[in-house]
N, C-alpha and C positions, 0 to 999 in steps of 0.2 A: 744746848744743842737744839732744843725746841725753839728757843728764841731766834736762832739762826735760820731755821726752817721757816719761821713766820716772816722773817725779813725777806727771804727769797720769794715767798708768795706775794708779798706786797709789791716787790719790784716787778714781778711778772704781771700783776694787775695794772701797774703804772704803764708798762710797755704796751699792754692791750689798749689802754686809753689813748696812747699816742698813735697806735696803728689804725684805730677806728676811723678818724677823719680822713686819713690818706686812702683807705680802702673805699670809703663812700665817695670821695672826690673822683675816683677813677671809674665810677659806675657809669653806664651808658644812659643817655637821655633819649626818650621816645621822640619820634618825629611828629611835629604838629603841622597839618596840611595848610596851605594857603592858596591864593589865587593861581600861583604858578603851577599847582598840581592839576588844574582843570584842563581837559583835553581841548577846549575851545577858548579863545580870548574873550574877555568880558570888558565892556566899556566902563569908563570912569564915571560917566553920567548917563542918564536915561535917554533913549532915542525918541521917546514919545513926547518930550517937553523941551522947550528951548533951553539953551545953556545960560548959566548966570553964576552968581555967587553961591558957593557951597557953604552950607551951615554945619554946625557940629552935631554929632549924633547923641541922643539921650533917650533911652527907653523909658517906658512907664505908661501911665494912663492919662497923660496930659491931653491926648487927642480928644477926650470926652468933652473938653471945654469948647471945641469947635462947633458943637451942636447947641450950645447955650441952653441946655436943658438940665436944671438942677435935679429934677426927679430921676432922670436917667443916671446921673452920677450917684444918687442915693441907692438906686436899684443895683448898680454894679457893685457898690461897696457891700451891700447886703449879700449879693451872690458870692462874692469872694470870701465871705466869712461863714456862709451857710450851705454852699453847694456840696452835696455828698460826693460827687465825682472828684471835685478839687481836694476834698479831704482824703480820698483814697490816693490821689496823686502825691499828696504830702507824705502819706505813709510809705509809699514806694520810694520817695526821695530819702526819707530817714533810714529805710532799710539799706539803701545803697551806701549811704554815709557810714552806717555801722559796719558794713562789709569792708569799706575802705580802712576803717580803724582796725578791724581784725587782721586784714592782710598787712597793714603797716606795722603791726606788733612784732612780726617776725624779724624786722630789721634791728630790734633791740634785744639785749640779753634777757633771758628769763631767770627769775630767782624764785626759789621755793624753800620753805622751812619745814623740817620734819623732826619728829621726836619718837623714841621707841623705848620700851621697857621689856626686858627679857629675864626670865627665871629658869634656870636649868638645874637638873638633878642627875648625878652619876654615881655608880657603884664600882668599887675596886674589888674584883672577884678572885684575883690571883693570890690573895692572902688567906690565912686560916680563918680569919673573921672578916667578912665583907665590910668595906668602909664606904659610907654614904657621904657624898660631897654635894653641897648646895652652892649655887652661884647666881648672882644677880648682875645685870648689865643695863645701864641706862645711857641713852644717847640723845643728843640734840645737835642739830646742825643745819647748814644752809647749802643749797646746791645752785650754782649759776651755770647756765649753758648759753652758748652763742654760736651761731653759724657765721663764719667769716665770709662775707659776701664778696669773694675775690673776683668773680666773673660778672657780678651785677644781676644775678638771677632774682634774689630777694628784692632788690631795688626795682627791677622791672615788674615784679609781681605787685608791689605796692603802688607803682606808677599806674599800672593797669586798673587797679581798684580805685585809685583817686580819680582817674579819667572817667571811669564808669559812674562814679558818684557825681562828678561835674556834669556828665551827660544827663543823669537823673534830675539834677537841679535845673538844667536847661529845659528838660521835658516839663518840669513843674511850672517854670515860668511861661513856657509855651501854652500850657493848659490854662494858666491864669489869663493870658492875653486872649486866647481863643474863647474862654468863658465870657470875658468882658465884651468881646465883639458879638458873641452869640446873644448876650443879654440885650445889647443895643439892637441887634437884628430883630429879636423877638419883640422888643418894645416898639420899634417902628412898624413891624407887621401888625401888632395889636392896634396901633393908632390908625393905620390904613384900614384895617378891617372894621374898626368902629366908624371911620369916616365913610367907608363904602356902605355900611349898614344905615348910617344917617342919610346918605344920598338915596339909597333904595327906599327908605321910609318917606322921604320927601317926594320921590318919584311916584310912589303909590298915592300919596295925597293929591299930587298934581293930576294924575290920571283919573282919579276918582272925581275930582272937580270937573274935569273935562267930560267925564261920562255923564255927570249931572246935566251939563249943557246939552250934550247930544240927546239925552232922554227927553229933555224939555222940547228940543227942536223936533224930535220924532212925534211927540204927542200933538204938537201943533202942525204936523204934516210938512215940516220944512226939511226933514232929513229922512232918507230911506232906511229901511230895516237893516240894510247892509252896513250903513254907518254905525248903527247901534251895536250890531254883532261884532264888528271889527274893534270898536272901542271897548266893549266888554272883554274881548279876548286880550286886548292890550293891558287892561287893568289886572286880569288874572295872571298874565305873565309877570307883571310888576310885583304882584303879591308873592308869586313863587320865588322870584329873585330876592325879595326882601327876606323870606324865610331862609333862603340859602345864605345870605349875608349875615343874618343873625347867628346861624350855626358856625360859620367861619370865624366870626368875631369871638364867639364863646370858646372855640378851640384855640384861637390865638392867645387869649388871656390865660387859659389853663396851661398852655405850653410854657408861657413866661413864668407862671407861678411855680411850676416844677423846677425850672432852671434856677429860680431864686431859693429853692429849698423849702418852699411853702406847700401846704396842702392845696391841690387844684380845685379850689372852691368857686372860681370865676368871680371872686369878690374884688379883684383889682380893677380900678377904673383908669383906662388909658387917657392920655391927653386929648384935647379937642382936635388938634391939627398937627400935622407933621412939621418939624422945624425946617427953617430955611438955612442953607449953607451960605453964609455971608462971604467967606474967604475961599478963594480958589487954591489950587495947588501951586506953590511957589516954583519959580523957575530955578534951574541949576541944582536940583536934588542930586547929591553924590551917590553913586552906586555903593559906596562904602557903608551906607546906612544898613545894608544887609548884614554887616558884621555883628550887629547886635541882635539879629533875628534869632529867637531861642531855638527853633528847630535846626537851624544851620549850626549854631553853637553845639547842640547835642550831637549832630552828625559828625562834626569835627572832633569832638571829644571821644566819640566811639572809634574814630580812626586812630587817635592816640592810644586808646585802650587796646585796640587790636594790634597795633605796632608793638606796644610793651608786652602784650601776650606772646607775640612771636619771639621777642627777645628772651622772655622767660623760658619758652619751649626750647629754644636753641641752647640756652645756658644749662638746661637740665641734662644735656648730653655730657657735660663736663663734670669732673669730680667735685664733691661737696666736702668742705673742711669745716669742722666744728670743734669747739673747745668746751670742756666741762670741768668746772672747779668745785671742789667740795671742801667745806671747812666745818668742823664741829668739835664737840667734846664728848668723851665717854668716861663713865665711872662705874665702879661696882656699888657705890653708895649714892643714893639720890642727893644727899646733903653735899657731896663733893663734886657734883656735876659741873658747877660753875668755877671750880678751882682751875687756875692756870696750868696746873701740872698734867692735865689730861687732854691736851689738844690733839685733834686728828684732822689731817687735811690731805688732799690729793688734787692733782691737775692732770687731765687726760685730754690728749689731742686725738681727733678721729678724722679719717678721710675715707670717703666711700665714692666709688666710681661705678657707673652702670656698665655692665658687660653684655648681658643678654636678657632682654625683656620681651622677646617675641615681636619686635618691631613697634612696640607701644610708643616709645619716645619719638621715633622717626615719624610715625603716623600723627603724633601730636603736633610736630613741626609742620607737616603738610596741612593739617587742619587749621593751624594758626595762620599759615600763609593764605589759605582760602578765606579765612575770616577777615584778614586785612584787606584782601582784594574786594570782598563784599562791602566792607565798611567804606573803602575809598569810592567805590561805585555809587553807594548810597549818598555819600557826601557830595559827589559831583552832580548827581541827579537832583539833590535838594537845592543846590545853588542854581542850577539851570532852571528848575521849576520855579524858584523864587523870582528869577529875572522875568520869566514868562508871566507870572502872576502880577508883578508890578507893572510891566509894560502894558498888559491887558487892562489893568485898572486905570492907568493913566489915560489910555485911549478912551475907555469907557466914560471917564470923567467929562471929557470934552463932548463926546457924541451924545451922552445922556442929557447933558445940559442943553444942547441944541434941540434934542427931541422934546424935552420938557417945555421949552419955550414955544415950540410949534404946537404941541398938544394943548397947552393952555390957551393959545390963541384960537385953536379950533374949538375948544370948549366955549370960549367967550362968544364966538360968532354963532355957534350952534344954538346957544341959549337965546341969543337975539333972534335967530331965525325961528325958533320954536314960538316965542312970544308973538312974532309977526304973523306966523301961520295961524295961530289960535285966534288972533284978532280978526284976520281976514275970513276965517271959517265962520265966525259968528255973524259976519256981514254977508255970508254967502258968496264970497269971492273965490274960495278954493274948496276942493273936495276934502273928505276925511283922510284920504290916503296921504295927502301932503302934510296934514297935521300929524298923523301917526309917524310918518317918516321923520319929520322934524323933531318930534319928541324922542324917537329912538336915537337919532344922531346926537341930540343934546346929552342924553343920559350916557351914551357910550363914550362921548368925548370927555365928559366930566369924570367918569370912572377911569378912563385911560390916564387922565392927568394925575389922579391920585396914585395910580399904579406906577407911572413913570417917576413921579416924585419920590416914591419909596425906593424904586430901583436906583435912583441917583444916590440916595442916602446909603443904601446897601453897598453900592459900588465904592463909596468913600470908606465904609467900614472894611471892605475887602482890601483897599489900598493900605489902610493903617495896619491891618493884619499882615499883608505881604511885606511891608517895610519893617515890621516888628515894633511899631510905635509911631509917634508923631513925626512931623516933617523936620523939626529942629533936632 
């Protein structure tokens, strides 16, 4: 008889194995948003550049090679391995992945093994002489339980957790890309600050040399006291600016060191000059490049998670069906516990349906609906913001290049005018005001050229960040 019962249990288990794939195949799939979900149409190519051949999308840090700066690439690699904020982001991603594994475990049956030992003592008091009876009972067994995901609630719960984990992974990739661009931004800022410091130091030396000339002319009676005072004031202003540029350069280097995960000792020495962008933006960049942008991927996955969360909340209103199977052995003697003559098994089906919970489940559905609407709005906003960032950076690329060419020409002409004014002043052909004005113009133009050059590089970094990677 026990052999027959064991055979029935095996058949029931085989039936459950056949039912499982069919139940899972019928579960609902969360919706993943695409361009058709946006409230406004988006172009296939960017409006700020001419149309042409479209390239394939490939994310990564390959865009660093466009600056032809090996030191920058080394600094980015150092930051990606040592930045504390990035390490915290990795920890958040790992937490989300662990939650996904936890939620996904509910889709599979659970199995536990237990054992017990019991000793009892009883007396028979209805006899003339009470009789004492001692009894032992030993048990060992396994319990398997499984919720039949008939409505897809458990599947939706796992899908929501998986989408949240994917969003966390995209957040981490966005943090990596953001950190890489921030390192490049800080690197170029440090180079510009050092160049501005060198220009200020050169200006102080030039003005001091000019002051020597004016003092000599004053002693010889060839220049009035006004020229001397104006020149001394010019030198003092240049020295003050030099102190300012030294402080800014120190701050820029320490900021970069913190991003690298180093102690801010101001020991890092920037490059001598800003790099030149040899290659422009290729024509025909497809707008589909944004599909790889990490923050958009994260926003999209949060829509998927919210959609799955809504499905889970809706399915929670339906009955839940679960099965519990027990199999074990019991014996009065420990030595006989593994004997085949002491099998104990049971199979229990259970169904529970919510009747009244004070509106909790309905409120959860409403909350999930609102969460889905919020996630969709955030996704749409992220896409439109990304288009704005790319279009602005593309326009900035052209206009900043034109501005840099004009400012560099102004600097060249201003330096020539300064040299000519100083020569003519020594010959008594112009007054000191002309010399000082030419010096001021030359310094301002050279300083502006450095600043615009850095702005052009920063704009290119913003374009890489907006595209989520290189142009190809």
